[in-house]
N, C-alpha and C positions, 0 to 999 in steps of 0.2 A: 608795745605788745598787742594792744587792742587794734591798732591799725593793721598789723600783719594778719591777725585773726580775721578781720573784716575782709581783707584781700582774699583770703582762702575761701570764705563764704561766697564772696562775689564771683570768684573764679568758677566755683561749682555751679552757681546759678546761671552764669553766662554760658557755660558749656552745655548745661542741661537745656536751657532755653533755646540755644542754637540748634539743638537736635530737633526740638518741636517745630521750629520754623523751617528748617531745611528739609525735613522728610517729605512733605508734600511737593516742595519745589523740586527735589531730586527726581521724583516720579515724573513730573512734567517735563523735565529736561532730559530724561533718559539716563540719569546718573544712578543706575541700579545694577545689581548683580543678578544675572539670569541663570537659571539652572541649565546645566549641560552635562556632557559625559563625565566630567571631573567634579561637578558640583551637584549634590543631590538635595539641596535645600528646596523648600516649597515657595513658589512665587518669586516675584522680583523684590529684592531687598535693597533699600536705599543705601548708597555708599557715602554716608555723611559723617561717620564717626571721626575720621581724621580731621575734617574741616571744623567740626564742632570743638574738638580738642584744641586746635590752633586758635579758634576764636576765643575760647576761654582763657588761653594763655596770653593772647594778644591784648585782650581787654584788661586783664589783671596786670600785665606788663606795663601798660600806660598808667595804671594807678601807682606802680612802683616808681615811675618817673617823677611823681610828685615829690617823693623823698629825695631823689637824685635826678634833677632835671636834665643834666648833660651826661648821659650814660651812653657813650658811643658804642660800647660793647653790646649792650642790650638792644639798642636800635638796629645795629648791624645784624644781630642774630634774628630779630623779628623780620627784617627785610629779606634776609637769605632764606629764612624758614617759609615766608610767604611764597617765594619763588618755588620752593620745594613742594609746598602744598598745591600750588597751581599746576605744576608739572604732573604731580600725582593724580590730581582731579581730571586733567585732560587725558591721562593714560587710562583712568577708570572709564571715562566716557568714550574715547575714540581708539583705545588700544594702540598707543604710540609704538613706534619701532624701537628696538633696543638702542640703536644709534642715537636717536633723539633723546632718549632717557639718559644715556651716559653723558652726552654733551651737556645737558642741563645740570647733571650732577657735578661735572667738572667745573662748570661756571660757578655753581654754588660753593664748591670747594675753594675756588679762586677768590671769591668774596671773603670767605673765612680766613684765608691766608693773607691777602694783600690789603684788606680793609680793616679787619679785626686783629690782624697780626697773630693769628692762632696757627702756628706751624709746629710740627713735631720734629724739632731739631735733635732732641736728646732721647736716646734709647736706654739710658741708665747703665749701671755697672753689670752688664750681662755676662761678661767673661772674667769677672773678678780682677780686672787689671785697670780699672778706672772707667769713668763714664764715656760712652760712645756717642760722639757728635756726628751728625750726618752732613753738616755743611750744606752745600747747594743741593745735595741729594734729598734733603729734607722736604723740598717742595713736591717732587713727584711721589715721594713716600707718603706725604700728607694726603695727596689726591687719592692714592690707592687706599689709604686708611678710611677716608670719607666714603669712597665708593663701596668699600667692604662693609662698613657699618650700615650704610643705607640699605644695601641689598641683603644683608644678613637678617635685618629685622623685617624687610619686605618678604623674604622667602619663608620665614617661620610662621607667618600669618596664614593658618590653614584650617583651624577649627574654632568654634565659638569660644571666645574669651582668651585664646592663647596669646595673641599679641598684647592684650591688656595685662595678662598674668606675667608674661616674660618682662614687660616694661616695668611693672611694679617691682619685679625681682631685680631690676637694674637701678631704678630711681630711689628705692628705699635705702639700699646700702650706700648709694652715692650721697644721700641726705646725711647718713650717719658719718661717713668719712669726711665730708666737708665740715660738718659740725665739730667733729673731733679736731680738725685742723684749725678751727677758730674762724672760718669764713662763713659767717651767719647768713650773708646775703645769698651766696651760691647754694648753701644748704637749704635756704628757704625756697629758692627757685626750683630745686629738685623736688621739694615737698609739694610745690605748686603743680609740678608735672603729674604727681600722683593724684592730686585732687581733681584736675581737669580730665583725667582718664576715668574717674569713677562713674560719671554719668554714661559714658560709652559702655562700660561694662554692665551697668544696670540694664541698659537697653539690649545689648548684644546677648546677654544671658537671660533677659526677661525676668529679672529678680523681683520686681514690684509691680503692682497694678498701674502705677504711673509710668512704667517703662515696659509695657507689655508688647509693644510693637518692635520687632527686631530691626536692628541696623547692623551694617558691617563697617569695619574701619576703612577699607579701601587702600589702594596704593598711596593715596594722598596722606593717609595717617601713618602707615607703616614706614614709609620713606622719611617722613617728617620726624618720627620718633628716632629712627636710626641716626639722622643728622643731629638731632638734639643731644643724643648720647655721645657722639664723637666730639661735639663741641664742648661738652662738659668734661670729657676725658682729657681733651687738650688743655683746658684750664687747670685741671688737677695735676696733670703729669708734667707740665712744661713751665709753670709759673707764668709771668707776663713780662712785657717789654721793660717794665720799671726795675727788673732785676730781682723780684721776689722769688723765694724758693718754691719749688713744686710741693704740692701737698702730699703726693704719693709717687712712688717710683713708676716710670712708664710701663714696666712689665706688669704692674698691678692692674693697669687699665684692661689688660687682656681678660682678667678674671670677671670683670663686670659684664663683658659681652661674650663670655666663654661658650655658652650653649648655642646662641644664634650663630656665632662664628664657626664653631665646629660642625654644626648641622649644614651650614652653607658650603663650607669647604668640602665636606664629605659628599654632598650632593653634586657639586661641580666635578669632583674627581670621578664619581660613578658615571655621570653623563658623558664626560670626555672618553672614558673607557668604552662606553657603548657606541661611541661615534656620533653622539648627539651634541647639540649646542648647549653650552653651560647655562643658557637662559631658557631652555625648552622646559615647559611645564611637565611634571610627572606626579606620581603618587608614591614616591620613595622617601618622603620626609620622615623625620623621627616620629611625628604624631600619627602618620599613616601606619608605620610599623607597629606602634603600640596598639592601634585599633585592630590590626590584623591578628595581633596576639590575643585578642579577646577583651581588651579593655574598652569600656564605654567612653564616649567623647568627654564626659565630665571627669571620669577617673584619669583619662589621659591628660586633661587640662591640669588637674591638681598635681599629678606626679611630675610633669614637665616643669610646671611653675616652681614646685618645691626644689627640684633639681637645679633650676636656673638660680634660685635664691641661695641655695647652698654654695654654688660655685662663686656667686658674687660676694658672699660673706667671707669666702677665703681671702679675697682681696682686702677686706676690712681687717681681718685678723693678722694677715701677713704684714700689713702696715703697722698695726698696733704693736706687734712683737718684733718688728724690724728684721724680718726674714730676708737674707741676702737675695739679690736679684737673680743670681745664677741658679740658686736652688729653686726659685719660683719658675724660672724658664724650663729647667729640667722637669719639674713636676708637671707643667702644662704640656710639654711635648710628650711626656709619658702618658698623660691623660688622653691626649688626642690620639696617640697610637693605640691605646686600648679601645677608644671609641671607634676608630676606623677599623680595627681588627674585628670588633664585635659586629659591625655592620657587614663585614665580608662574610661572616658566618651566621648572618642574621636568620636565615631560614632554618638552620639547624637549631639555633637557640629558640626560635618561635615554635618549632615542632616539639622540642623538649618541654617548653613552657606549657603548651596546649595539653601534652600528655599529663603533666603534673596537675593542671587544673581539672582535667577530666577525671583523674584518680581521686582528687579531693571531692569533686561533685558526687562521684560514685560512692565514696566512703560516707559522705553526708547523707546520701539517699538511703544507704543500707542502715545507717544509724537511726534515721527517722522511721524506716520500715520496721526495724527491730523494736523500737519504742511503741509503735502502733500495735504490733503483734503482742507485745507484753501487756499493753493496756486492755486488750480483748479478754485476756485471761486473769 
C-alpha cells in the first residue's frame, strides 16, 4: 500500500515538474497557442499540458514495472502513447494535415490490436439474442473506435479546464468499476491518470500561486487522453487473450465517453449538412453554445463536467445492477436523439433561456429597488 501511495505522489511531482521545465522550452521552440479569430486568450500560451501528463504517467509506469518487470501490455501502451503524444505535439507546432494525423492514429490503433491484442471483437447482447461477435470485422471496427475516441476528446477541448474536467469524469468512474471488478492494478492505473492530470488543471485554471502561469493541453494531450480511454475500455469490455471474462458489457463503454462522443458526432453531422469538412474548426461545440446562452466559462466548465460525470456513472450503476444490454442501447440512442434534436432547435432554446434569465434579473432588480425604497422611509 505504501508503495502505491508513493507512486501516486511521484506521479504528481513528475507531472508538475515537467510543466515547470517544459514551459520556457515550449516558448523557445514555438510550441505555443497564439490568439486568433477563434481564440481570444491573451498572449502565447505554452502547449505543454499533454506532454507533462504523459511524462508523469511514463515515469510512474516504470516504477510499476518494478513490481511486475515483464508487463508487455504496459510497455506497449507506453510506446503507443508516446507515438500519439509526438504526433499531437508536431500537430501543435506545425499544424499537420488531417491525412497525416489519421494515418498516425491508424498506426497506433494497429499497435494496440496486433501487439497488445486489444481488439473489440464482442459487442455484447445488444439484441437480446446472444452476444454479437464481429469476427474479422472487429479489426476495422476497432480502428474506427480508436479514431472516434481520440478525436472526440480532441474536439471537446475548447475552454479552460474542460478537457481536464471531462477526463476526470471518465477516469474516476473507470477507477470505481475496475475496483468493483477486482482488478486493482487497472483501477490503480485509472487513479494514476487522475493524479497526473491534476498539475495541468492547477496551471490551466491558475488555482494556486505555484501554478499562476497558464498552460494549455494541446492536441498532444487531448489525443493521448482519448487513446488512453479507448485502451482502458478495450480492457474492461473485452477481457484478454487468456480467456478472462470482461469486467463490463461493451455497451457500458459508451456511457464512459458519452458526452465527448455525442458532441463530436453532432458537430460532424452539422458540418456535413453545411457542406464543410468534418474536421473544419468552428464555434458550434457544446461549450460555445453554453457561453452564448450567457453562462461564464467557469459555469460552463462545471456544468459540462457534472453532466459528463453523471453519464459516466450510469455505466457504473448499469453494471452494478446488471441492466440488460438492449435497454442500455435503447437508452443511449434515445439520449443522443434528444441531444441532437435539442441542438437543431438550439437558437429557440437559447432565446427562451435568455428571456428567462432577463426576467429573473429584472425581478431581482425590482426587489432590491423596493427594499432600498422601503429603507428610506
